[in-house]
A tleap script that builds the chain and sets N, CA, C and O, in Angstrom:
source leaprc.protein.ff14SB
mol = sequence {
  NMET PRO GLU LEU PRO GLN ARG ILE TRP SER
  ASP GLU ASP TRP GLU ARG ILE GLN ARG GLY
  TYR GLY ALA ARG ASP MET ASP GLU LYS TRP
  ASP VAL PHE THR GLU GLY ALA VAL VAL PHE
  LEU HIE ARG SER TRP THR GLY TYR GLY VAL
  PHE GLU ALA THR PHE ALA PRO VAL ASP GLY
  GLY GLY TRP ARG ILE VAL SER ALA VAL VAL
  GLU ARG ASP PRO GLU ARG TYR GLY GLY THR
  ASP ASP ALA TYR ASP CYS VAL MET LEU GLU
  LEU VAL ILE THR ALA ILE VAL LEU GLY GLU
  PRO ALA PRO ASP LEU ARG TRP LYS LEU VAL
  GLU LEU ALA ARG ARG LYS PRO ARG SER ALA
  ALA ALA PRO ALA GLY LEU ILE GLN HIE SER
  ALA LEU GLY LEU ARG SER ASP CSER
}
set mol.1.N position { -169.660 140.584 213.721 }
set mol.1.CA position { -169.077 142.015 212.886 }
set mol.1.C position { -167.898 142.331 213.566 }
set mol.1.O position { -167.999 142.198 214.786 }
set mol.2.N position { -166.578 142.789 213.068 }
set mol.2.CA position { -165.320 143.067 213.943 }
set mol.2.C position { -165.590 144.326 214.198 }
set mol.2.O position { -164.897 144.853 215.068 }
set mol.3.N position { -166.507 145.041 213.621 }
set mol.3.CA position { -166.365 146.654 213.975 }
set mol.3.C position { -167.684 146.989 214.450 }
set mol.3.O position { -168.777 146.965 213.885 }
set mol.4.N position { -167.362 147.277 215.514 }
set mol.4.CA position { -169.017 147.795 216.225 }
set mol.4.C position { -169.192 149.317 216.389 }
set mol.4.O position { -168.280 150.139 216.476 }
set mol.5.N position { -170.735 149.592 216.421 }
set mol.5.CA position { -170.255 151.273 216.462 }
set mol.5.C position { -170.454 151.315 218.190 }
set mol.5.O position { -171.064 150.640 219.020 }
set mol.6.N position { -169.613 152.454 218.203 }
set mol.6.CA position { -168.980 152.607 219.650 }
set mol.6.C position { -169.972 153.961 220.469 }
set mol.6.O position { -169.612 154.370 221.573 }
set mol.7.N position { -170.946 154.420 219.921 }
set mol.7.CA position { -171.996 154.906 220.281 }
set mol.7.C position { -172.883 154.149 221.671 }
set mol.7.O position { -173.155 152.949 221.719 }
set mol.8.N position { -173.169 154.973 222.538 }
set mol.8.CA position { -173.783 154.620 223.629 }
set mol.8.C position { -175.441 155.165 223.891 }
set mol.8.O position { -175.651 156.096 224.668 }
set mol.9.N position { -176.518 154.508 223.189 }
set mol.9.CA position { -177.398 154.990 222.967 }
set mol.9.C position { -178.233 155.222 224.925 }
set mol.9.O position { -177.843 154.562 225.889 }
set mol.10.N position { -179.194 156.136 224.978 }
set mol.10.CA position { -179.891 156.607 226.065 }
set mol.10.C position { -180.943 155.571 226.265 }
set mol.10.O position { -181.517 154.910 225.399 }
set mol.11.N position { -181.080 155.546 227.436 }
set mol.11.CA position { -181.952 154.690 227.877 }
set mol.11.C position { -183.587 155.022 227.495 }
set mol.11.O position { -184.527 154.230 227.562 }
set mol.12.N position { -183.613 156.504 227.056 }
set mol.12.CA position { -184.918 156.425 226.222 }
set mol.12.C position { -184.542 156.222 224.922 }
set mol.12.O position { -185.519 156.329 224.181 }
set mol.13.N position { -183.531 155.974 224.344 }
set mol.13.CA position { -183.510 155.792 222.930 }
set mol.13.C position { -183.773 154.305 222.773 }
set mol.13.O position { -184.549 153.822 221.948 }
set mol.14.N position { -183.021 153.611 223.680 }
set mol.14.CA position { -183.222 151.963 223.936 }
set mol.14.C position { -184.752 151.685 223.722 }
set mol.14.O position { -185.162 150.962 222.814 }
set mol.15.N position { -185.570 152.320 224.636 }
set mol.15.CA position { -187.149 152.248 224.726 }
set mol.15.C position { -187.467 152.315 223.276 }
set mol.15.O position { -188.186 151.368 222.957 }
set mol.16.N position { -187.203 153.045 222.367 }
set mol.16.CA position { -187.732 154.048 221.375 }
set mol.16.C position { -187.035 152.648 220.628 }
set mol.16.O position { -187.823 151.965 219.973 }
set mol.17.N position { -185.963 152.307 220.679 }
set mol.17.CA position { -185.419 150.833 219.354 }
set mol.17.C position { -186.350 149.857 219.853 }
set mol.17.O position { -186.852 149.158 218.972 }
set mol.18.N position { -186.820 149.557 221.378 }
set mol.18.CA position { -187.110 148.644 221.277 }
set mol.18.C position { -188.765 148.259 220.696 }
set mol.18.O position { -189.322 147.186 220.460 }
set mol.19.N position { -189.160 149.533 220.615 }
set mol.19.CA position { -190.545 149.710 219.873 }
set mol.19.C position { -190.347 149.240 218.340 }
set mol.19.O position { -191.233 148.561 217.822 }
set mol.20.N position { -189.330 149.552 217.698 }
set mol.20.CA position { -188.783 149.301 216.411 }
set mol.20.C position { -189.081 150.081 215.423 }
set mol.20.O position { -188.958 151.284 215.655 }
set mol.21.N position { -189.416 149.791 214.449 }
set mol.21.CA position { -189.707 150.813 212.847 }
set mol.21.C position { -190.129 149.854 211.782 }
set mol.21.O position { -189.561 148.778 211.595 }
set mol.22.N position { -191.356 150.374 210.952 }
set mol.22.CA position { -192.257 149.543 210.005 }
set mol.22.C position { -192.093 150.454 208.909 }
set mol.22.O position { -192.600 151.576 208.916 }
set mol.23.N position { -191.389 149.998 207.957 }
set mol.23.CA position { -191.485 150.733 206.756 }
set mol.23.C position { -193.097 151.098 206.310 }
set mol.23.O position { -193.815 150.100 206.243 }
set mol.24.N position { -193.703 152.305 206.022 }
set mol.24.CA position { -194.557 153.080 205.675 }
set mol.24.C position { -194.977 152.747 204.423 }
set mol.24.O position { -196.120 152.291 204.389 }
set mol.25.N position { -194.280 152.854 203.163 }
set mol.25.CA position { -194.343 152.673 202.136 }
set mol.25.C position { -193.128 152.343 201.198 }
set mol.25.O position { -192.078 152.001 201.741 }
set mol.26.N position { -193.196 152.422 199.781 }
set mol.26.CA position { -192.108 151.771 199.272 }
set mol.26.C position { -190.841 152.448 198.934 }
set mol.26.O position { -189.989 152.054 198.138 }
set mol.27.N position { -190.834 153.650 199.735 }
set mol.27.CA position { -189.658 154.509 199.532 }
set mol.27.C position { -189.091 154.532 200.579 }
set mol.27.O position { -188.366 155.496 200.823 }
set mol.28.N position { -189.252 153.399 201.600 }
set mol.28.CA position { -188.249 152.946 202.619 }
set mol.28.C position { -187.870 151.767 203.041 }
set mol.28.O position { -188.623 150.793 203.009 }
set mol.29.N position { -186.738 151.731 203.455 }
set mol.29.CA position { -186.171 150.696 202.980 }
set mol.29.C position { -186.089 149.244 204.024 }
set mol.29.O position { -185.939 148.044 203.796 }
set mol.30.N position { -186.274 150.075 205.260 }
set mol.30.CA position { -185.659 148.989 206.171 }
set mol.30.C position { -186.937 148.503 207.378 }
set mol.30.O position { -187.763 149.354 207.709 }
set mol.31.N position { -186.991 147.338 207.869 }
set mol.31.CA position { -188.198 147.146 208.777 }
set mol.31.C position { -187.111 147.090 210.283 }
set mol.31.O position { -185.931 146.837 210.042 }
set mol.32.N position { -187.403 147.260 211.404 }
set mol.32.CA position { -186.364 146.763 212.803 }
set mol.32.C position { -187.203 146.640 213.643 }
set mol.32.O position { -187.979 147.517 214.022 }
set mol.33.N position { -187.115 145.284 214.102 }
set mol.33.CA position { -187.849 144.754 215.696 }
set mol.33.C position { -186.867 144.378 216.568 }
set mol.33.O position { -185.702 144.294 216.178 }
set mol.34.N position { -187.170 144.148 217.663 }
set mol.34.CA position { -186.190 143.730 218.636 }
set mol.34.C position { -187.108 142.610 219.717 }
set mol.34.O position { -188.285 142.579 220.073 }
set mol.35.N position { -186.025 141.836 219.975 }
set mol.35.CA position { -186.512 140.632 220.849 }
set mol.35.C position { -185.700 140.427 221.749 }
set mol.35.O position { -184.658 139.794 221.579 }
set mol.36.N position { -186.035 140.894 222.746 }
set mol.36.CA position { -185.472 140.807 224.066 }
set mol.36.C position { -184.106 141.436 223.741 }
set mol.36.O position { -184.365 142.477 223.138 }
set mol.37.N position { -183.019 141.321 223.835 }
set mol.37.CA position { -181.961 142.692 223.743 }
set mol.37.C position { -181.105 142.477 222.219 }
set mol.37.O position { -179.928 142.813 222.087 }
set mol.38.N position { -181.830 141.935 221.256 }
set mol.38.CA position { -181.307 141.878 220.009 }
set mol.38.C position { -182.146 142.512 219.359 }
set mol.38.O position { -183.342 142.499 219.647 }
set mol.39.N position { -181.559 143.285 218.203 }
set mol.39.CA position { -182.199 144.037 217.556 }
set mol.39.C position { -182.188 143.752 215.671 }
set mol.39.O position { -181.327 144.259 214.952 }
set mol.40.N position { -182.990 143.117 215.294 }
set mol.40.CA position { -183.197 142.908 213.947 }
set mol.40.C position { -183.497 143.809 212.672 }
set mol.40.O position { -184.635 144.274 212.724 }
set mol.41.N position { -182.916 144.109 211.755 }
set mol.41.CA position { -182.692 144.931 210.794 }
set mol.41.C position { -182.801 144.117 209.389 }
set mol.41.O position { -181.909 143.325 209.085 }
set mol.42.N position { -184.011 144.353 208.475 }
set mol.42.CA position { -184.890 143.767 207.216 }
set mol.42.C position { -184.863 144.615 206.663 }
set mol.42.O position { -185.265 145.686 207.118 }
set mol.43.N position { -184.300 144.460 205.254 }
set mol.43.CA position { -185.011 145.016 204.315 }
set mol.43.C position { -186.654 144.796 203.991 }
set mol.43.O position { -187.181 143.687 203.902 }
set mol.44.N position { -187.201 145.806 203.867 }
set mol.44.CA position { -188.531 146.066 204.280 }
set mol.44.C position { -189.381 145.615 202.397 }
set mol.44.O position { -190.590 145.489 202.203 }
set mol.45.N position { -188.418 145.491 201.469 }
set mol.45.CA position { -189.257 144.827 200.069 }
set mol.45.C position { -189.256 143.201 200.191 }
set mol.45.O position { -190.130 142.386 199.900 }
set mol.46.N position { -187.876 143.026 200.761 }
set mol.46.CA position { -187.557 141.040 200.402 }
set mol.46.C position { -188.079 140.486 202.073 }
set mol.46.O position { -188.764 139.495 202.327 }
set mol.47.N position { -187.654 141.216 202.782 }
set mol.47.CA position { -187.928 140.767 204.280 }
set mol.47.C position { -186.279 140.178 204.692 }
set mol.47.O position { -185.920 139.700 205.768 }
set mol.48.N position { -185.508 140.387 203.522 }
set mol.48.CA position { -184.239 139.475 204.086 }
set mol.48.C position { -183.752 140.192 205.819 }
set mol.48.O position { -183.971 141.370 206.101 }
set mol.49.N position { -183.192 139.358 206.636 }
set mol.49.CA position { -182.557 140.125 207.815 }
set mol.49.C position { -181.296 140.452 206.948 }
set mol.49.O position { -181.075 139.877 205.882 }
set mol.50.N position { -180.380 141.541 207.550 }
set mol.50.CA position { -179.666 142.041 207.275 }
set mol.50.C position { -178.929 142.387 208.265 }
set mol.50.O position { -177.755 142.322 207.900 }
set mol.51.N position { -179.040 142.816 209.632 }
set mol.51.CA position { -178.132 143.117 210.711 }
set mol.51.C position { -179.133 142.049 211.964 }
set mol.51.O position { -180.321 141.730 212.004 }
set mol.52.N position { -178.275 141.835 212.610 }
set mol.52.CA position { -178.961 141.169 214.145 }
set mol.52.C position { -177.972 141.859 215.285 }
set mol.52.O position { -176.983 141.192 215.590 }
set mol.53.N position { -178.142 143.044 215.890 }
set mol.53.CA position { -177.388 143.441 216.826 }
set mol.53.C position { -177.942 143.113 218.498 }
set mol.53.O position { -179.082 143.190 218.957 }
set mol.54.N position { -176.673 142.734 219.153 }
set mol.54.CA position { -176.921 142.724 220.529 }
set mol.54.C position { -176.466 143.931 221.507 }
set mol.54.O position { -175.309 144.312 221.686 }
set mol.55.N position { -177.624 144.435 222.090 }
set mol.55.CA position { -177.357 145.474 222.995 }
set mol.55.C position { -177.420 144.875 224.511 }
set mol.55.O position { -178.056 143.841 224.716 }
set mol.56.N position { -176.768 145.526 225.529 }
set mol.56.CA position { -176.589 145.121 226.712 }
set mol.56.C position { -176.340 146.697 227.263 }
set mol.56.O position { -175.890 147.575 226.527 }
set mol.57.N position { -176.779 146.958 228.963 }
set mol.57.CA position { -176.859 148.055 229.618 }
set mol.57.C position { -175.443 148.372 229.868 }
set mol.57.O position { -174.613 147.472 229.996 }
set mol.58.N position { -175.101 149.775 229.952 }
set mol.58.CA position { -173.581 150.346 230.411 }
set mol.58.C position { -173.736 150.817 231.896 }
set mol.58.O position { -174.708 151.472 232.273 }
set mol.59.N position { -172.924 150.516 232.538 }
set mol.59.CA position { -172.569 151.025 233.824 }
set mol.59.C position { -172.478 152.243 233.828 }
set mol.59.O position { -171.538 152.724 233.195 }
set mol.60.N position { -173.534 153.272 234.628 }
set mol.60.CA position { -173.574 154.387 234.280 }
set mol.60.C position { -174.917 154.938 233.946 }
set mol.60.O position { -175.415 156.038 234.184 }
set mol.61.N position { -175.453 153.695 233.224 }
set mol.61.CA position { -176.549 154.102 231.957 }
set mol.61.C position { -176.463 154.429 230.840 }
set mol.61.O position { -175.539 155.179 230.525 }
set mol.62.N position { -177.604 153.876 229.651 }
set mol.62.CA position { -177.565 153.697 228.611 }
set mol.62.C position { -177.216 152.156 228.258 }
set mol.62.O position { -177.044 151.256 229.080 }
set mol.63.N position { -177.161 152.070 227.059 }
set mol.63.CA position { -177.420 150.751 225.878 }
set mol.63.C position { -175.906 150.923 225.211 }
set mol.63.O position { -175.154 151.884 225.376 }
set mol.64.N position { -175.703 149.927 224.544 }
set mol.64.CA position { -174.708 150.259 223.615 }
set mol.64.C position { -174.452 148.721 223.212 }
set mol.64.O position { -174.568 147.856 224.080 }
set mol.65.N position { -174.036 148.319 221.638 }
set mol.65.CA position { -174.202 147.212 221.059 }
set mol.65.C position { -172.950 146.031 221.595 }
set mol.65.O position { -171.882 146.625 221.743 }
set mol.66.N position { -172.891 145.221 221.765 }
set mol.66.CA position { -171.667 144.776 222.341 }
set mol.66.C position { -171.660 143.230 221.458 }
set mol.66.O position { -171.084 142.300 222.024 }
set mol.67.N position { -172.064 143.062 220.584 }
set mol.67.CA position { -171.845 142.011 219.182 }
set mol.67.C position { -173.307 142.336 218.083 }
set mol.67.O position { -174.357 142.932 218.321 }
set mol.68.N position { -172.785 141.622 216.787 }
set mol.68.CA position { -173.563 141.769 216.163 }
set mol.68.C position { -173.000 141.021 214.549 }
set mol.68.O position { -171.802 141.009 214.269 }
set mol.69.N position { -173.727 140.621 213.905 }
set mol.69.CA position { -173.616 139.937 212.623 }
set mol.69.C position { -174.056 140.907 211.742 }
set mol.69.O position { -174.640 141.958 212.001 }
set mol.70.N position { -173.673 140.391 210.530 }
set mol.70.CA position { -174.287 140.889 208.775 }
set mol.70.C position { -174.137 140.014 208.187 }
set mol.70.O position { -173.315 139.135 208.446 }
set mol.71.N position { -175.207 140.041 206.854 }
set mol.71.CA position { -175.471 139.028 206.131 }
set mol.71.C position { -174.192 139.229 204.969 }
set mol.71.O position { -173.646 140.221 204.486 }
set mol.72.N position { -174.045 137.933 204.817 }
set mol.72.CA position { -172.944 138.474 203.773 }
set mol.72.C position { -173.596 137.241 202.453 }
set mol.72.O position { -172.823 136.350 202.100 }
set mol.73.N position { -174.442 137.283 202.078 }
set mol.73.CA position { -174.872 136.429 201.121 }
set mol.73.C position { -175.306 137.463 200.131 }
set mol.73.O position { -176.299 138.189 200.186 }
set mol.74.N position { -173.865 137.356 198.716 }
set mol.74.CA position { -174.512 138.627 197.909 }
set mol.74.C position { -176.235 138.780 196.963 }
set mol.74.O position { -176.748 139.716 196.349 }
set mol.75.N position { -176.697 137.336 197.265 }
set mol.75.CA position { -177.844 137.447 196.809 }
set mol.75.C position { -178.691 138.873 197.831 }
set mol.75.O position { -179.339 139.796 197.338 }
set mol.76.N position { -178.463 138.687 199.052 }
set mol.76.CA position { -179.558 139.445 200.111 }
set mol.76.C position { -178.789 140.357 200.238 }
set mol.76.O position { -179.583 141.296 200.185 }
set mol.77.N position { -177.460 140.965 200.418 }
set mol.77.CA position { -176.869 142.577 201.024 }
set mol.77.C position { -175.489 142.502 200.321 }
set mol.77.O position { -174.591 141.661 200.289 }
set mol.78.N position { -175.629 143.361 199.936 }
set mol.78.CA position { -174.400 143.097 198.889 }
set mol.78.C position { -172.899 143.858 199.759 }
set mol.78.O position { -171.794 144.010 199.238 }
set mol.79.N position { -173.289 144.237 201.172 }
set mol.79.CA position { -171.789 144.881 201.761 }
set mol.79.C position { -170.944 143.686 201.831 }
set mol.79.O position { -171.256 142.505 201.678 }
set mol.80.N position { -169.747 144.255 202.108 }
set mol.80.CA position { -168.601 143.311 202.016 }
set mol.80.C position { -167.330 143.841 202.665 }
set mol.80.O position { -166.188 143.380 202.654 }
set mol.81.N position { -167.897 145.075 203.306 }
set mol.81.CA position { -166.545 146.282 203.934 }
set mol.81.C position { -167.359 146.210 205.261 }
set mol.81.O position { -168.561 146.329 205.499 }
set mol.82.N position { -166.091 145.933 206.161 }
set mol.82.CA position { -166.713 146.125 207.609 }
set mol.82.C position { -166.781 147.493 208.134 }
set mol.82.O position { -167.528 147.584 209.108 }
set mol.83.N position { -166.249 148.516 207.789 }
set mol.83.CA position { -166.306 149.985 207.694 }
set mol.83.C position { -167.663 150.121 207.467 }
set mol.83.O position { -168.499 150.153 208.370 }
set mol.84.N position { -167.939 150.213 206.125 }
set mol.84.CA position { -169.273 150.319 205.839 }
set mol.84.C position { -170.630 149.533 206.582 }
set mol.84.O position { -171.733 150.079 206.546 }
set mol.85.N position { -170.436 148.252 207.227 }
set mol.85.CA position { -171.425 147.838 207.860 }
set mol.85.C position { -171.872 148.479 208.949 }
set mol.85.O position { -173.046 148.695 209.250 }
set mol.86.N position { -170.583 148.876 209.720 }
set mol.86.CA position { -170.501 149.475 210.961 }
set mol.86.C position { -171.576 150.822 210.892 }
set mol.86.O position { -172.620 151.132 211.466 }
set mol.87.N position { -170.949 151.255 210.148 }
set mol.87.CA position { -171.879 152.865 209.595 }
set mol.87.C position { -173.247 152.778 209.156 }
set mol.87.O position { -174.148 153.590 209.365 }
set mol.88.N position { -173.291 151.682 208.516 }
set mol.88.CA position { -175.043 151.493 207.850 }
set mol.88.C position { -175.777 150.785 209.249 }
set mol.88.O position { -176.907 151.260 209.363 }
set mol.89.N position { -175.545 150.023 210.091 }
set mol.89.CA position { -175.995 149.739 211.143 }
set mol.89.C position { -176.151 150.928 211.776 }
set mol.89.O position { -177.205 151.455 211.418 }
set mol.90.N position { -175.601 151.513 212.493 }
set mol.90.CA position { -175.612 152.552 213.496 }
set mol.90.C position { -176.569 153.382 212.499 }
set mol.90.O position { -177.692 153.431 213.000 }
set mol.91.N position { -176.525 153.889 211.562 }
set mol.91.CA position { -176.958 154.928 210.841 }
set mol.91.C position { -178.852 154.797 210.622 }
set mol.91.O position { -179.741 155.649 210.633 }
set mol.92.N position { -178.854 152.802 210.375 }
set mol.92.CA position { -180.145 152.652 210.664 }
set mol.92.C position { -181.117 152.812 211.697 }
set mol.92.O position { -182.283 153.203 211.680 }
set mol.93.N position { -180.203 152.335 212.780 }
set mol.93.CA position { -181.009 152.636 214.201 }
set mol.93.C position { -180.892 153.974 214.465 }
set mol.93.O position { -181.579 154.407 215.390 }
set mol.94.N position { -179.966 154.960 213.688 }
set mol.94.CA position { -180.220 156.589 214.124 }
set mol.94.C position { -180.918 157.103 213.584 }
set mol.94.O position { -181.834 157.680 214.170 }
set mol.95.N position { -180.771 157.134 211.870 }
set mol.95.CA position { -181.499 157.748 211.118 }
set mol.95.C position { -183.004 157.367 210.721 }
set mol.95.O position { -183.766 158.202 210.234 }
set mol.96.N position { -183.375 156.019 210.970 }
set mol.96.CA position { -184.661 155.490 210.552 }
set mol.96.C position { -184.898 155.390 211.902 }
set mol.96.O position { -185.068 156.582 212.157 }
set mol.97.N position { -185.005 154.918 212.756 }
set mol.97.CA position { -185.581 154.548 214.121 }
set mol.97.C position { -185.711 155.774 214.837 }
set mol.97.O position { -186.848 156.245 214.801 }
set mol.98.N position { -184.978 156.331 215.388 }
set mol.98.CA position { -184.893 156.997 216.063 }
set mol.98.C position { -185.209 158.498 215.478 }
set mol.98.O position { -185.572 159.352 216.287 }
set mol.99.N position { -185.082 158.832 214.115 }
set mol.99.CA position { -185.327 159.644 213.056 }
set mol.99.C position { -184.278 161.156 213.603 }
set mol.99.O position { -184.862 162.221 213.804 }
set mol.100.N position { -182.930 161.065 213.767 }
set mol.100.CA position { -182.024 161.659 214.343 }
set mol.100.C position { -181.730 162.117 212.884 }
set mol.100.O position { -182.178 161.398 211.991 }
set mol.101.N position { -180.999 163.276 212.526 }
set mol.101.CA position { -180.566 163.773 211.091 }
set mol.101.C position { -179.283 163.214 211.010 }
set mol.101.O position { -178.880 163.127 209.850 }
set mol.102.N position { -178.528 162.815 211.854 }
set mol.102.CA position { -177.497 162.089 211.858 }
set mol.102.C position { -176.357 162.632 210.716 }
set mol.102.O position { -175.698 161.737 210.188 }
set mol.103.N position { -176.109 163.860 210.345 }
set mol.103.CA position { -175.309 164.073 209.336 }
set mol.103.C position { -174.084 163.490 209.263 }
set mol.103.O position { -173.655 162.876 208.286 }
set mol.104.N position { -173.433 163.706 210.449 }
set mol.104.CA position { -171.720 163.008 210.395 }
set mol.104.C position { -171.665 161.623 209.829 }
set mol.104.O position { -170.690 161.196 209.211 }
set mol.105.N position { -173.026 160.772 210.129 }
set mol.105.CA position { -173.003 159.330 209.837 }
set mol.105.C position { -173.354 159.727 207.965 }
set mol.105.O position { -172.610 159.313 207.075 }
set mol.106.N position { -174.364 160.413 207.749 }
set mol.106.CA position { -174.633 160.093 206.512 }
set mol.106.C position { -173.422 160.301 205.691 }
set mol.106.O position { -173.168 159.490 204.801 }
set mol.107.N position { -172.608 161.372 205.923 }
set mol.107.CA position { -171.465 161.701 205.239 }
set mol.107.C position { -170.326 160.236 205.179 }
set mol.107.O position { -169.946 159.565 204.219 }
set mol.108.N position { -170.088 160.160 206.353 }
set mol.108.CA position { -169.217 158.595 206.396 }
set mol.108.C position { -169.884 157.752 205.515 }
set mol.108.O position { -169.035 157.538 204.649 }
set mol.109.N position { -170.829 157.180 205.231 }
set mol.109.CA position { -171.318 156.485 204.627 }
set mol.109.C position { -171.225 156.542 203.477 }
set mol.109.O position { -170.975 155.540 202.807 }
set mol.110.N position { -171.401 157.711 202.969 }
set mol.110.CA position { -171.024 158.324 201.144 }
set mol.110.C position { -169.676 158.132 201.456 }
set mol.110.O position { -169.340 157.204 200.721 }
set mol.111.N position { -168.812 158.435 202.049 }
set mol.111.CA position { -167.173 158.678 201.688 }
set mol.111.C position { -167.087 156.900 201.712 }
set mol.111.O position { -166.360 156.326 200.902 }
set mol.112.N position { -167.722 156.303 202.498 }
set mol.112.CA position { -167.035 154.753 202.328 }
set mol.112.C position { -167.964 154.057 200.731 }
set mol.112.O position { -167.353 153.390 199.897 }
set mol.113.N position { -168.908 154.267 200.646 }
set mol.113.CA position { -169.579 154.186 199.684 }
set mol.113.C position { -168.832 154.503 198.259 }
set mol.113.O position { -168.935 153.865 197.211 }
set mol.114.N position { -168.187 155.469 198.479 }
set mol.114.CA position { -167.432 156.078 197.115 }
set mol.114.C position { -166.269 155.165 197.056 }
set mol.114.O position { -165.898 154.955 195.902 }
set mol.115.N position { -165.688 154.650 197.847 }
set mol.115.CA position { -164.657 153.996 197.663 }
set mol.115.C position { -165.220 152.413 196.502 }
set mol.115.O position { -164.482 151.436 196.370 }
set mol.116.N position { -166.036 152.479 196.097 }
set mol.116.CA position { -166.186 151.663 195.330 }
set mol.116.C position { -166.262 151.791 194.126 }
set mol.116.O position { -167.132 152.644 193.950 }
set mol.117.N position { -165.957 151.529 193.366 }
set mol.117.CA position { -165.678 151.914 191.567 }
set mol.117.C position { -167.332 152.188 191.693 }
set mol.117.O position { -167.812 153.188 192.228 }
set mol.118.N position { -167.938 151.326 191.219 }
set mol.118.CA position { -169.372 151.773 190.847 }
set mol.118.C position { -169.778 152.778 191.519 }
set mol.118.O position { -170.671 153.343 190.888 }
set mol.119.N position { -169.528 153.341 192.622 }
set mol.119.CA position { -170.176 154.305 193.327 }
set mol.119.C position { -169.369 155.568 193.365 }
set mol.119.O position { -169.916 156.584 193.794 }
set mol.120.N position { -167.976 155.614 192.912 }
set mol.120.CA position { -166.957 156.726 193.042 }
set mol.120.C position { -167.733 158.218 192.738 }
set mol.120.O position { -167.517 159.250 193.373 }
set mol.121.N position { -168.648 158.072 191.655 }
set mol.121.CA position { -169.132 159.532 191.496 }
set mol.121.C position { -170.539 159.507 191.542 }
set mol.121.O position { -171.216 160.337 190.936 }
set mol.122.N position { -171.034 158.574 192.245 }
set mol.122.CA position { -172.463 159.196 192.403 }
set mol.122.C position { -172.387 160.326 193.291 }
set mol.122.O position { -171.424 160.851 193.849 }
set mol.123.N position { -174.062 160.673 193.299 }
set mol.123.CA position { -173.778 161.953 194.208 }
set mol.123.C position { -174.395 161.505 195.181 }
set mol.123.O position { -175.052 160.464 195.185 }
set mol.124.N position { -174.192 162.459 196.332 }
set mol.124.CA position { -174.399 162.095 197.987 }
set mol.124.C position { -176.249 161.794 198.238 }
set mol.124.O position { -176.715 161.279 199.254 }
set mol.125.N position { -176.883 162.162 197.304 }
set mol.125.CA position { -178.029 161.905 197.807 }
set mol.125.C position { -178.509 160.344 197.333 }
set mol.125.O position { -179.218 159.584 197.994 }
set mol.126.N position { -178.040 160.142 196.276 }
set mol.126.CA position { -178.529 158.872 195.868 }
set mol.126.C position { -177.775 157.914 196.269 }
set mol.126.O position { -178.203 156.769 196.127 }
set mol.127.N position { -176.655 158.095 196.783 }
set mol.127.CA position { -176.334 156.741 197.897 }
set mol.127.C position { -176.919 156.805 198.993 }
set mol.127.O position { -177.087 155.790 199.669 }
set mol.128.N position { -177.252 157.753 199.300 }
set mol.128.CA position { -177.891 157.526 200.891 }
set mol.128.C position { -179.237 157.225 200.579 }
set mol.128.O position { -179.920 156.639 201.419 }
set mol.129.N position { -179.615 157.484 199.701 }
set mol.129.CA position { -181.333 157.016 199.294 }
set mol.129.C position { -181.301 155.529 198.926 }
set mol.129.O position { -182.280 154.822 199.163 }
set mol.130.N position { -180.206 155.048 198.358 }
set mol.130.CA position { -180.215 153.659 197.875 }
set mol.130.C position { -179.701 152.780 198.975 }
set mol.130.O position { -179.858 151.559 198.960 }
set mol.131.N position { -179.085 153.426 199.924 }
set mol.131.CA position { -178.925 152.799 201.222 }
set mol.131.C position { -180.202 152.708 202.670 }
set mol.131.O position { -180.490 151.738 203.372 }
set mol.132.N position { -180.644 153.878 202.695 }
set mol.132.CA position { -181.730 153.904 203.807 }
set mol.132.C position { -182.973 154.128 203.230 }
set mol.132.O position { -183.943 153.840 203.932 }
set mol.133.N position { -183.219 154.669 201.884 }
set mol.133.CA position { -184.474 154.758 201.594 }
set mol.133.C position { -184.648 156.603 202.195 }
set mol.133.O position { -183.754 157.425 202.398 }
set mol.134.N position { -186.002 156.730 202.324 }
set mol.134.CA position { -186.933 158.216 202.372 }
set mol.134.C position { -187.878 157.247 203.673 }
set mol.134.O position { -188.581 156.241 203.575 }
set mol.135.N position { -187.453 158.179 204.948 }
set mol.135.CA position { -188.781 157.931 205.615 }
set mol.135.C position { -189.632 159.027 205.661 }
set mol.135.O position { -189.337 160.220 205.602 }
set mol.136.N position { -190.903 158.411 205.792 }
set mol.136.CA position { -192.148 159.220 205.082 }
set mol.136.C position { -192.621 160.212 205.854 }
set mol.136.O position { -193.701 160.720 205.554 }
set mol.137.N position { -192.028 160.578 206.777 }
set mol.137.CA position { -192.276 161.651 207.719 }
set mol.137.C position { -190.928 162.523 208.203 }
set mol.137.O position { -190.635 162.983 209.307 }
set mol.138.N position { -190.093 162.562 206.656 }
set mol.138.CA position { -189.197 163.144 206.690 }
set mol.138.C position { -188.965 164.396 205.391 }
set mol.138.O position { -187.951 165.096 205.382 }
savepdb mol mol.pdb
quit
């Protein structure tokens, strides 16, 4: 991915990210697991891998994404926009795995999605649900 999230996750965040996240029901759309320093984000219904993000420690503490790849097969993932993918990657980790509300990331995702003609007039809630699903504990 040419664009990567710039967030530095705390050591505590990284510990939580390493535990991953498994969709608990049909309304949740993401499964997340880690092998070493690589975090894999898969769609829960299909099992398709969409993102792989490699994390590295940051001097002074914390972790950041240093490289990532995204699926470009339109049969598996419809994303083709680098900025959208960057936000989606960060949002899944932030909102789904860590359970943070992430209103700024959610709004940015909606703005980027609305650049596509078929989503231009879609309600923000529909865009977010379509991309992220619903956490069963939210």
